[in-house]
Backbone as CSV, one residue per row, in Angstrom:
resi,resn,N_x,N_y,N_z,CA_x,CA_y,CA_z,C_x,C_y,C_z
1,UNK,135.604,158.490,325.774,136.963,158.765,325.369,137.890,157.599,325.793
2,UNK,138.707,157.192,324.911,139.664,156.023,325.235,141.083,156.587,325.415
3,UNK,141.751,156.103,326.389,143.217,156.306,326.667,143.770,154.956,326.587
4,UNK,144.756,154.743,325.650,145.371,153.422,325.462,146.820,153.450,325.924
5,UNK,147.160,152.526,326.778,148.482,152.446,327.407,149.028,151.068,327.159
6,UNK,150.243,150.922,326.473,150.774,149.605,326.310,152.285,149.638,326.609
7,UNK,152.801,148.460,326.785,154.223,148.291,327.038,154.521,146.780,327.287
8,UNK,155.795,146.472,327.384,156.187,145.127,327.645,155.895,144.676,329.016
9,UNK,156.098,143.456,329.336,155.881,142.847,330.669,156.890,143.535,331.632
10,UNK,156.399,144.050,332.745,157.230,144.632,333.772,157.681,146.128,333.370
11,UNK,157.074,146.720,332.366,157.460,148.025,331.883,157.052,149.175,332.779
12,UNK,156.029,148.917,333.644,155.504,149.994,334.456,154.219,150.561,333.898
13,UNK,153.595,149.830,332.920,152.422,150.340,332.282,151.195,150.375,333.294
14,UNK,151.162,149.375,334.144,150.047,149.377,335.107,150.110,150.496,336.072
15,UNK,151.331,150.730,336.625,151.484,151.835,337.554,151.143,153.175,336.884
16,UNK,151.644,153.338,335.684,151.398,154.596,334.985,149.900,154.770,334.728
17,UNK,149.213,153.635,334.334,147.756,153.700,334.094,147.005,154.152,335.391
18,UNK,147.413,153.530,336.504,146.705,153.860,337.747,146.967,155.333,338.149
19,UNK,148.200,155.761,338.022,148.564,157.158,338.300,147.736,158.160,337.338
20,UNK,147.656,157.707,336.048,146.934,158.540,335.130,145.454,158.675,335.633
21,UNK,144.830,157.540,335.969,143.466,157.592,336.408,143.344,158.442,337.728
22,UNK,144.258,158.269,338.616,144.100,159.046,339.890,144.365,160.508,339.703
23,UNK,144.984,160.914,338.625,145.219,162.354,338.328,144.065,163.004,337.646
24,UNK,143.051,162.270,337.291,141.844,162.812,336.619,140.921,163.413,337.645
25,UNK,139.984,164.251,337.227,139.045,164.881,338.181,137.904,163.960,338.530
26,UNK,137.863,162.759,338.005,136.730,161.867,338.343,136.767,161.347,339.741
27,UNK,135.554,161.441,340.391,135.460,160.995,341.777,135.425,159.474,341.906
28,UNK,135.034,158.792,340.813,134.656,157.399,340.898,135.599,156.612,339.997
29,UNK,136.409,155.719,340.542,137.410,154.999,339.741,137.029,153.548,339.781
30,UNK,136.765,152.890,338.637,136.501,151.490,338.544,137.680,150.846,337.940
31,UNK,138.078,149.689,338.475,139.183,148.863,337.949,138.539,147.579,337.374
32,UNK,138.491,147.521,336.070,137.924,146.334,335.355,138.983,145.270,335.131
33,UNK,139.006,144.296,336.034,140.066,143.234,336.041,139.652,142.182,335.076
34,UNK,140.569,141.663,334.233,140.252,140.691,333.211,141.076,139.388,333.490
35,UNK,141.926,139.308,334.459,142.729,138.117,334.633,141.968,137.047,335.399
36,UNK,141.990,135.806,334.835,141.474,134.626,335.471,142.524,134.134,336.469
37,UNK,142.081,133.772,337.679,143.040,133.218,338.630,143.046,131.709,338.562
38,UNK,143.837,131.180,337.647,143.808,129.785,337.354,145.024,128.961,337.885
39,UNK,146.033,129.706,338.280,147.231,129.031,338.862,147.942,129.948,339.837
40,UNK,148.977,129.440,340.541,149.589,130.262,341.578,150.251,131.509,341.058
41,UNK,150.760,131.543,339.839,151.429,132.682,339.239,150.334,133.764,339.004
42,UNK,149.223,133.353,338.433,148.184,134.419,338.243,147.601,134.917,339.528
43,UNK,147.552,134.077,340.547,147.083,134.614,341.887,148.015,135.483,342.453
44,UNK,149.306,135.283,342.307,150.296,136.269,342.819,150.258,137.542,342.092
45,UNK,150.096,137.519,340.780,149.977,138.686,339.945,148.703,139.550,340.368
46,UNK,147.616,138.883,340.570,146.383,139.523,341.056,146.612,140.206,342.394
47,UNK,147.257,139.449,343.337,147.540,140.017,344.648,148.456,141.263,344.499
48,UNK,149.438,141.193,343.665,150.419,142.295,343.498,149.603,143.519,342.939
49,UNK,148.751,143.315,341.973,147.991,144.430,341.417,146.978,144.972,342.425
50,UNK,146.381,144.169,343.236,145.467,144.680,344.348,146.219,145.551,345.329
51,UNK,147.397,145.004,345.741,148.223,145.768,346.675,148.704,147.114,346.080
52,UNK,149.013,147.083,344.799,149.536,148.253,344.087,148.472,149.361,344.025
53,UNK,147.201,149.009,343.927,146.147,150.004,343.843,145.439,150.246,345.126
54,UNK,145.901,149.589,346.212,145.280,149.821,347.549,145.419,151.294,347.931
55,UNK,144.276,151.807,348.408,144.242,153.167,348.931,144.104,154.271,347.817
56,UNK,143.857,153.756,346.576,143.758,154.687,345.465,142.291,154.928,345.106
57,UNK,141.402,154.317,345.803,139.940,154.541,345.628,139.269,153.822,344.452
58,UNK,139.893,152.721,344.002,139.309,152.004,342.963,138.198,151.054,343.518
59,UNK,137.117,150.874,342.725,136.128,149.898,342.921,136.406,148.824,341.899
60,UNK,136.740,147.553,342.392,137.203,146.512,341.483,135.964,145.669,340.947
61,UNK,135.916,145.538,339.594,134.956,144.695,338.943,135.720,143.588,338.215
62,UNK,135.348,142.394,338.403,136.080,141.255,337.785,135.208,140.716,336.642
63,UNK,135.792,140.900,335.397,135.124,140.390,334.248,136.182,139.832,333.265
64,UNK,136.600,138.555,333.414,137.603,137.978,332.583,137.156,137.882,331.140
65,UNK,135.840,137.906,330.871,135.244,137.862,329.520,134.019,138.821,329.602
66,UNK,133.516,139.067,328.335,132.267,139.874,328.251,132.335,141.129,329.091
67,UNK,133.356,141.931,328.845,133.598,143.127,329.650,132.463,144.181,329.593
68,UNK,131.698,144.080,328.526,130.564,145.071,328.450,129.503,144.769,329.516
69,UNK,129.477,143.616,330.053,128.578,143.297,331.159,128.854,144.083,332.459
70,UNK,130.034,144.679,332.514,130.386,145.527,333.630,129.555,146.801,333.686
71,UNK,128.982,147.163,332.561,128.117,148.359,332.519,126.963,148.292,333.492
72,UNK,126.282,147.130,333.533,125.162,146.905,334.470,125.614,147.081,335.885
73,UNK,126.796,146.515,336.178,127.355,146.598,337.485,127.618,148.028,337.879
74,UNK,128.249,148.786,336.911,128.555,150.168,337.175,127.290,151.022,337.407
75,UNK,126.287,150.773,336.612,125.015,151.456,336.759,124.348,151.094,338.131
76,UNK,124.459,149.886,338.506,123.925,149.496,339.793,124.638,150.214,340.968
77,UNK,125.949,150.269,340.900,126.774,150.922,341.900,126.499,152.454,341.895
78,UNK,126.269,152.978,340.726,126.041,154.422,340.605,124.583,154.819,341.064
79,UNK,123.685,153.857,341.279,122.345,154.151,341.643,122.268,154.934,342.932
80,UNK,121.542,156.038,343.038,121.596,156.858,344.195,121.133,156.165,345.481
81,UNK,120.307,155.124,345.386,119.871,154.523,346.575,120.896,153.800,347.375
82,UNK,122.126,153.530,346.670,123.261,152.818,347.319,124.042,153.863,348.163
83,UNK,123.884,155.167,347.869,124.721,156.147,348.577,123.854,157.294,349.105
84,UNK,123.915,157.536,350.404,123.139,158.595,350.952,123.807,159.977,350.672
85,UNK,125.147,159.978,350.434,125.796,161.273,350.237,125.974,161.573,348.757
86,UNK,125.381,160.830,347.832,125.500,161.015,346.371,126.987,161.045,345.987
87,UNK,127.753,160.118,346.487,129.141,160.091,346.243,129.559,159.804,344.803
88,UNK,128.593,159.333,343.999,128.956,158.972,342.598,128.468,160.027,341.640
89,UNK,128.312,161.203,342.097,127.833,162.251,341.200,129.020,162.829,340.350
90,UNK,130.252,162.623,340.795,131.368,163.283,340.148,131.865,162.562,338.886
91,UNK,131.080,161.760,338.203,131.467,161.097,336.995,132.298,159.861,337.319
92,UNK,132.610,159.018,336.339,133.433,157.850,336.554,134.378,157.615,335.429
93,UNK,135.452,156.958,335.801,136.493,156.538,334.852,136.769,155.079,335.088
94,UNK,136.975,154.290,334.034,137.208,152.859,334.141,138.575,152.540,333.587
95,UNK,139.326,151.777,334.400,140.650,151.248,333.945,140.551,149.790,333.644
96,UNK,140.648,149.390,332.356,140.577,147.983,331.966,141.935,147.435,331.999
97,UNK,142.217,146.386,332.786,143.544,145.811,332.969,143.397,144.281,332.827
98,UNK,143.823,143.631,331.834,144.472,144.216,330.660,143.901,143.494,329.407
99,UNK,144.090,144.168,328.307,143.528,143.669,327.002,144.123,142.331,326.636
100,UNK,145.350,142.099,326.953,146.045,140.822,326.626,145.341,139.685,327.217
101,UNK,144.992,139.770,328.572,144.242,138.743,329.286,142.865,138.589,328.647
102,UNK,142.183,139.703,328.415,140.811,139.635,327.861,140.794,138.881,326.568
103,UNK,141.735,139.179,325.682,141.759,138.555,324.341,141.943,137.017,324.506
104,UNK,142.923,136.646,325.342,143.208,135.239,325.595,141.980,134.522,326.198
105,UNK,141.306,135.209,327.104,140.093,134.572,327.769,138.944,134.405,326.733
106,UNK,138.742,135.402,325.878,137.704,135.263,324.886,138.086,134.285,323.813
107,UNK,139.347,134.268,323.343,139.739,133.429,322.252,139.723,131.931,322.700
108,UNK,140.040,131.625,323.899,140.198,130.211,324.322,139.128,129.820,325.352
109,UNK,137.931,130.488,325.348,136.964,130.186,326.274,136.307,128.806,326.009
110,UNK,135.863,128.127,327.017,135.168,126.883,326.997,135.989,125.844,326.241
111,UNK,137.335,125.915,326.344,138.180,124.922,325.720,138.230,124.885,324.239
112,UNK,137.670,125.884,323.622,137.704,126.002,322.107,138.586,127.155,321.759
113,UNK,138.947,127.183,320.448,139.758,128.271,319.929,138.918,129.093,318.942
114,UNK,138.586,130.312,319.249,137.857,131.185,318.418,138.873,131.722,317.303
115,UNK,138.401,131.848,316.108,139.270,132.416,315.126,139.572,133.914,315.431
116,UNK,140.734,134.378,314.996,141.162,135.671,315.324,140.278,136.774,314.914
117,UNK,139.636,136.696,313.738,138.726,137.753,313.301,137.487,137.820,314.137
118,UNK,136.869,136.660,314.464,135.714,136.673,315.313,136.032,137.172,316.716
119,UNK,137.190,136.789,317.225,137.660,137.245,318.581,137.832,138.784,318.545
120,UNK,138.499,139.275,317.576,138.723,140.730,317.440,137.387,141.488,317.350
121,UNK,136.473,140.935,316.580,135.156,141.546,316.424,134.409,141.604,317.723
122,UNK,134.421,140.493,318.473,133.756,140.402,319.755,134.312,141.335,320.752
123,UNK,135.599,141.353,320.899,136.258,142.257,321.900,136.037,143.723,321.528
124,UNK,136.223,144.042,320.231,136.037,145.455,319.848,134.549,145.904,320.079
125,UNK,133.620,144.989,319.787,132.224,145.299,320.060,131.989,145.597,321.487
126,UNK,132.565,144.800,322.394,132.390,145.087,323.855,133.070,146.368,324.291
127,UNK,134.275,146.630,323.705,134.971,147.908,323.996,134.193,149.072,323.507
128,UNK,133.614,148.967,322.306,132.784,150.080,321.795,131.590,150.347,322.638
129,UNK,130.952,149.270,323.191,129.818,149.506,324.097,130.258,150.159,325.347
130,UNK,131.423,149.819,325.890,131.925,150.504,327.091,132.205,151.964,326.780
131,UNK,132.921,152.196,325.661,133.293,153.555,325.299,132.073,154.441,325.077
132,UNK,131.048,153.923,324.449,129.801,154.676,324.197,129.109,155.032,325.516
133,UNK,129.354,154.292,326.582,128.535,154.442,327.788,129.335,155.159,328.940
134,UNK,130.657,155.298,328.737,131.468,155.818,329.823,132.100,157.172,329.443
135,UNK,132.412,157.998,330.471,133.089,159.203,330.156,134.488,158.957,329.694
136,UNK,135.232,158.130,330.403,136.591,157.832,330.002,136.912,156.332,330.300
137,UNK,137.528,155.686,329.380,137.920,154.313,329.463,139.435,154.250,329.176
138,UNK,140.242,153.829,330.224,141.669,153.646,330.040,141.942,152.156,329.856
139,UNK,142.588,151.816,328.776,142.904,150.438,328.467,144.392,150.146,328.505
140,UNK,144.779,149.061,329.230,146.148,148.670,329.299,146.284,147.408,328.466
141,UNK,147.405,147.363,327.666,147.700,146.114,326.920,149.165,145.913,326.871
142,UNK,149.562,144.624,326.524,150.948,144.232,326.404,151.433,144.445,325.006
143,UNK,152.735,144.820,324.880,153.415,144.867,323.608,154.059,143.435,323.524
144,UNK,153.529,142.610,322.743,153.877,141.181,322.699,154.714,140.850,321.402
145,UNK,155.202,141.891,320.756,155.886,141.584,319.438,157.437,141.788,319.521
146,UNK,157.969,141.669,320.692,159.345,141.972,320.896,160.281,140.708,320.813
147,UNK,159.745,139.500,321.031,160.686,138.378,321.137,160.916,137.581,319.873
148,UNK,160.065,137.678,318.886,160.254,136.972,317.623,160.291,135.440,317.700
149,UNK,159.669,134.823,318.659,159.712,133.415,318.896,158.856,132.650,317.843
150,UNK,159.002,131.351,317.864,158.140,130.488,317.022,156.965,129.989,317.975
151,UNK,155.789,130.022,317.355,154.604,129.621,318.150,153.695,128.655,317.427
152,UNK,152.862,127.943,318.295,151.870,127.060,317.709,150.778,127.880,317.077
153,UNK,149.876,127.152,316.391,148.783,127.831,315.631,147.865,128.659,316.506
154,UNK,147.486,128.130,317.692,146.678,128.889,318.588,147.180,130.195,319.088
155,UNK,148.568,130.126,319.423,149.242,131.332,319.908,149.414,132.312,318.724
156,UNK,149.669,131.852,317.543,149.749,132.787,316.402,148.407,133.476,316.203
157,UNK,147.310,132.738,316.313,145.981,133.337,316.145,145.752,134.401,317.235
158,UNK,146.135,134.072,318.505,146.028,135.028,319.576,146.784,136.330,319.296
159,UNK,148.026,136.120,318.887,148.901,137.305,318.591,148.300,138.084,317.507
160,UNK,147.770,137.454,316.490,147.150,138.280,315.367,145.913,138.980,315.824
161,UNK,145.106,138.364,316.653,143.860,139.039,317.158,144.268,140.162,318.055
162,UNK,145.197,140.000,318.961,145.580,141.118,319.862,146.213,142.248,319.042
163,UNK,147.008,141.899,318.026,147.530,142.962,317.186,146.386,143.767,316.491
164,UNK,145.402,143.050,315.971,144.282,143.745,315.301,143.556,144.649,316.298
165,UNK,143.279,144.095,317.471,142.581,144.834,318.505,143.378,146.059,318.994
166,UNK,144.651,145.870,319.272,145.494,146.982,319.705,145.544,148.119,318.690
167,UNK,145.706,147.773,317.428,145.742,148.752,316.316,144.379,149.584,316.263
168,UNK,143.280,148.858,316.348,141.954,149.480,316.290,141.742,150.338,317.503
169,UNK,142.064,149.908,318.648,141.973,150.702,319.875,142.805,151.906,319.799
170,UNK,144.016,151.837,319.319,144.906,153.049,319.129,144.269,154.013,318.218
171,UNK,143.626,153.541,317.132,142.884,154.447,316.216,141.757,155.153,316.921
172,UNK,141.026,154.442,317.766,139.827,154.981,318.487,140.289,155.878,319.630
173,UNK,141.460,155.743,320.151,141.874,156.473,321.328,142.207,157.915,321.090
174,UNK,141.939,158.786,321.984,142.331,160.177,321.976,143.834,160.319,322.335
175,UNK,144.259,159.483,323.298,145.680,159.447,323.727,146.206,158.070,323.675
176,UNK,147.451,157.848,323.262,148.143,156.607,323.337,149.525,156.795,323.936
177,UNK,149.853,155.880,324.869,151.141,156.005,325.527,151.814,154.606,325.416
178,UNK,153.129,154.622,325.134,153.914,153.377,325.350,154.770,153.606,326.571
179,UNK,154.792,152.648,327.462,155.656,152.687,328.660,156.847,151.774,328.496
180,UNK,157.978,152.416,328.580,159.286,151.651,328.421,160.120,151.940,329.636
181,UNK,160.573,150.894,330.323,161.302,150.993,331.514,160.785,152.005,332.515
182,UNK,159.524,152.041,332.651,158.876,152.931,333.647,158.673,154.370,333.116
183,UNK,159.092,154.621,331.846,158.919,155.950,331.288,157.776,155.950,330.245
184,UNK,156.719,156.776,330.531,155.653,156.832,329.574,155.994,157.750,328.397
185,UNK,155.830,157.328,327.216,156.101,158.086,326.015,154.760,158.323,325.283
186,UNK,154.369,159.557,325.143,153.090,159.897,324.466,153.241,159.763,322.982
187,UNK,152.455,158.912,322.366,152.553,158.685,321.003,151.415,159.394,320.211
188,UNK,150.311,159.585,320.853,149.152,160.201,320.157,148.409,161.094,321.203
189,UNK,147.918,162.230,320.698,147.022,163.073,321.526,147.680,164.277,322.072
C-alpha cells in the first residue's frame, strides 16, 4: 500500500509523514533517505531531518538512487538471527524521503542527463518493486509547480519527469495528502 504526501518546500510535509508513520501499528520503521550530501546546504538539511526523527524509532537506509536495492537491506535487517527477541515480527513500514531528490539523482547520475520518460520508467519500476514487497510505503515529494519560472532544458526535463512520477504514484496510492503551511489536506482515500 502506498501513502503519498506532497507539499511545497518548508510546508511541514516531512513532519507530517513522520507522524503518520509513527501513528501506524508497525513495530519497524525504515527511513529510506534519497538525498546526496554534496554541499553544505544538503548536509545541513540531512542533519535537520536526522534530528527531527531522533527518538522516533526509525532505521535509516541511504539510497540516493536505485531505491529498490533497499529491499535486500530490509530483508537482511529483518532476518531473525540479527535479533534474539524477534523484534521485527510486527511488520514494517518504509518512509521514502523524498521523491524529488530521487528523481534528480536518477536523471542526472554519472554526469549525464537521462530523458524524462526513461527516468520516470526507472523510478516507477523501483517504486513498484518496493510496493510489491512492503506492507506500507509512505512517499514524500515536493510540489514544484508553484513558481512558474523559466528553466534550462535539463531542469524542464526533470520537472516533467517528476510530474509524471507524482501523478502515477498518486494513482497507485490508497491515500494522498497535500501539506500546506503545516496543515495536511487529505485528497484521496
